[in-house]
C-alpha positions in Angstrom: -9.6 18.9 -27.9 -11.5 16.7 -25.3 -10.4 16.7 -21.7 -7.6 14.8 -20.5 -8.2 11.8 -18.5 -6.0 10.3 -15.7 -7.4 6.8 -14.1 -5.4 5.5 -11.1 -5.8 2.4 -9.1 -5.0 2.6 -5.6 -4.2 -0.9 -3.8 -2.1 -0.3 -0.8 -3.5 0.8 2.7 -0.7 2.3 4.2 0.5 5.7 5.1 3.5 5.7 2.9 1.5 4.4 0.1 -1.7 6.5 1.0 -0.1 10.1 -0.3 0.4 9.5 -3.8 -2.8 8.7 -5.2 -4.0 11.5 -3.8 -1.6 13.9 -4.5 -1.4 13.1 -8.3 -5.1 13.2 -8.3 -5.5 16.6 -6.9 -2.9 17.6 -8.9 -4.1 16.3 -12.3 -7.6 17.8 -11.5 -6.1 21.1 -11.0 -4.5 20.9 -14.2 -8.0 20.0 -16.0 -7.8 16.4 -16.1 -11.0 14.4 -15.6 -9.6 12.2 -12.9 -10.6 8.9 -11.1 -9.3 6.7 -8.5 -10.5 3.0 -8.2 -9.7 1.7 -4.6 -9.4 -2.1 -4.4 -8.2 -4.5 -1.8 -6.0 -2.9 0.8 -6.6 0.6 -1.0 -10.0 0.7 0.5 -8.6 1.9 3.9 -7.8 5.1 2.5 -11.6 5.7 2.1 -12.2 4.9 5.8 -13.7 7.8 7.9 -11.1 7.0 10.7 -7.9 6.7 9.0 -5.6 4.5 11.4 -2.6 4.4 8.9 0.8 3.1 9.4 4.1 3.4 7.5 5.8 0.3 6.1 9.4 0.3 6.3 9.4 -3.7 5.9 9.6 -4.6 2.2 10.4 -1.2 1.2 14.0 -1.1 0.8 13.9 2.4 -0.6 12.5 4.1 2.2 15.0 6.6 3.8 15.5 5.8 7.2 15.7 8.4 10.0 19.4 8.9 11.5 20.9 6.7 8.8 19.5 3.7 10.2 19.2 2.3 6.6 23.2 2.2 6.8 23.6 0.8 10.6 20.2 -1.0 11.6 19.5 -4.3 10.1 15.9 -5.1 8.5 15.2 -7.6 11.1 15.2 -4.7 13.8 12.3 -3.2 12.0 10.5 -6.0 13.3 10.8 -5.1 16.8 7.6 -4.3 18.9 6.7 -0.3 18.6 9.2 0.1 15.7 6.3 0.8 12.9 4.4 3.2 15.4 7.5 4.8 16.0 8.3 5.2 12.3 4.9 6.1 11.5 5.1 8.8 14.2 8.3 10.2 12.9 6.9 10.5 9.2 3.5 12.3 10.2 5.9 14.6 12.2 8.1 15.0 9.1 5.4 15.7 6.5 3.7 18.3 9.2 7.1 20.3 9.7 7.3 20.0 5.9 4.0 21.5 5.4 2.5 18.7 3.7 -1.4 18.4 3.7 -2.6 15.5 5.8 -4.6 12.7 4.1 -7.7 14.0 5.4 -7.2 17.2 3.8 -5.8 15.9 0.5 -8.9 13.4 0.1 -11.0 16.4 0.6 -9.5 18.6 -1.8 -9.9 15.6 -4.2 -13.6 15.3 -3.4 -14.0 19.2 -3.9 -12.2 19.0 -7.3 -14.4 16.5 -8.4 -12.1 13.3 -8.5 -14.3 10.5 -8.6 -13.6 7.9 -5.7 -14.3 4.4 -7.0 -14.6 1.5 -4.4 -14.1 -1.8 -5.8 -17.6 -3.4 -5.0 -16.3 -6.9 -5.1 -13.4 -6.2 -2.3 -16.2 -4.7 0.0 -18.1 -7.6 -0.6 -14.8 -10.1 0.0 -13.7 -8.6 3.0 -17.2 -7.9 4.3 -16.7 -4.2 4.8 -18.9 -2.0 6.3 -19.7 1.0 3.9 -20.7 3.1 6.7 -17.0 3.3 7.8 -16.5 5.1 4.6 -16.7 8.7 4.0 -19.4 10.0 1.9 -19.4 10.5 -1.7 -17.7 7.4 -2.6 -19.1 5.2 -5.6 -19.0 1.6 -5.6 -18.7 -0.2 -8.9 -16.9 -3.2 -10.0 -13.5 -3.4 -12.5 -15.6 -3.7 -15.6 -17.0 -0.1 -14.6 -13.3 1.1 -14.0 -12.4 0.2 -17.2 -14.8 2.2 -19.1 -13.0 5.1 -17.8 -9.4 3.9 -17.9 -9.8 2.3 -21.3 -10.3 6.0 -22.5 -7.8 7.4 -20.2 -4.5 9.7 -21.3 -2.9 8.3 -18.2 -3.3 5.3 -16.0 -1.6 4.6 -12.9 -1.0 1.6 -10.5 -0.3 2.3 -7.0 
């Protein structure tokens, strides 16, 4: 039987959207899947050496809010200065309190598990990103290269 394959497309560059690709990829790899994550557009932020990610409560109506804020705090209130930073701090604390690995740890785990991290070359060029800002071990390729893998994968996820 051939090895199963998982292809993930990571397009978001916020703290709350950063965990799923790394958790799913590291888990799949541990289960024996040949795994690849294609980072494009804002997802490229997840490959930076220095992660400065924040949560995105706006535009994410399913996000549970602390202290029942989702019931009494209007969405407009989330635009107040400092709210995004406060929400980011609260989420980081909750993750640490629950023993969830940091993004840096999850990313390193993926690399140790031989998950291929592919940066979209077109997006790197489009946004004039400096590849020196990215972690070591990243491959650079276009969408056509990713489709070679994704086209044969058993599971393909868009995150």
